[in-house]
C-alpha positions in Angstrom: 7.1 5.2 20.8 3.9 4.4 18.9 4.4 3.3 15.4 1.9 3.7 12.6 0.6 0.5 11.1 1.1 0.8 7.3 -0.4 -1.5 4.7 1.7 -1.3 1.6 -0.1 -2.7 -1.5 2.3 -3.1 -4.4 3.9 -5.8 -6.6 7.3 -4.1 -7.3 10.0 -5.6 -5.1 12.3 -2.6 -5.6 9.6 -0.1 -4.5 8.6 -2.3 -1.6 12.2 -2.5 -0.4 12.8 1.2 -0.7 9.6 2.1 1.1 10.2 -0.4 3.9 13.7 1.0 4.3 12.4 4.6 4.4 9.7 3.7 7.0 12.0 1.5 9.2 11.9 2.7 12.8 8.9 4.9 12.4 6.2 2.5 11.1 5.3 -1.2 11.2 4.8 -2.2 7.6 2.7 -5.1 6.2 3.2 -5.8 2.5 0.4 -7.2 0.4 0.5 -7.9 -3.3 -2.0 -6.4 -5.7 -3.4 -9.8 -6.7 -3.0 -11.5 -3.3 -6.1 -13.6 -2.7 -5.7 -12.8 1.0 -5.4 -9.0 0.5 -8.7 -8.3 2.2 -8.1 -10.7 5.1 -4.7 -9.1 5.6 -6.3 -5.7 5.7 -8.9 -6.9 8.2 -6.3 -8.5 10.4 -3.7 -5.8 10.2 -6.0 -2.8 10.9 -3.8 -0.3 9.2 -3.6 3.4 10.2 -2.4 4.2 6.6 -2.7 2.3 3.3 -0.1 3.1 0.6 -1.2 2.0 -2.8 0.3 2.3 -6.3 -1.9 4.4 -8.5 -0.4 2.7 -11.6 -1.4 -0.9 -11.0 -0.8 -2.8 -14.2 -3.9 -5.0 -14.2 -6.5 -3.4 -11.9 -8.1 -0.2 -10.8 -6.3 1.2 -7.6 -9.5 2.9 -6.5 -11.4 -0.3 -6.6 -8.7 -2.0 -4.6 -8.9 0.8 -2.0 -12.7 0.6 -1.9 -12.4 -3.2 -1.2 -9.8 -2.6 1.5 -11.9 0.1 3.1 -14.9 -2.2 3.2 -12.9 -5.0 4.8 -11.5 -2.8 7.6 -13.5 -1.4 10.5 -11.2 1.5 10.8 -10.9 4.4 8.3 -7.2 4.4 7.4 -5.5 7.3 5.8 -4.6 6.7 2.1 -1.4 7.6 0.2 -1.4 7.0 -3.5 2.0 6.9 -5.3 2.9 6.7 -8.9 5.7 4.2 -9.2 6.9 1.9 -12.0 6.4 1.9 -15.7 4.3 4.7 -16.9 5.0 7.0 -13.9 5.5 10.6 -14.5 9.2 11.5 -14.6 11.1 14.7 -14.3 14.2 15.3 -16.3 16.8 17.8 -15.4 
């Protein structure tokens, strides 16, 4: 079975844990923090098939982070943007 290589860029340990648990068995996940100085090197080395990025980064522009990651990789990974954490849209029942 071939697993997707997923680069998860986020700082929230709870979200990271939940996402890794959800992908367990169907994807190889590499976690990088938003402000990790080695983020671009990690992306280059990991060669992800998919990049998952939080659209609500507290201190930076997620599109700029994606642009930098895209420039660092020779592949063209798929991108999934999520809204997780403080300020995320919520749905009440």
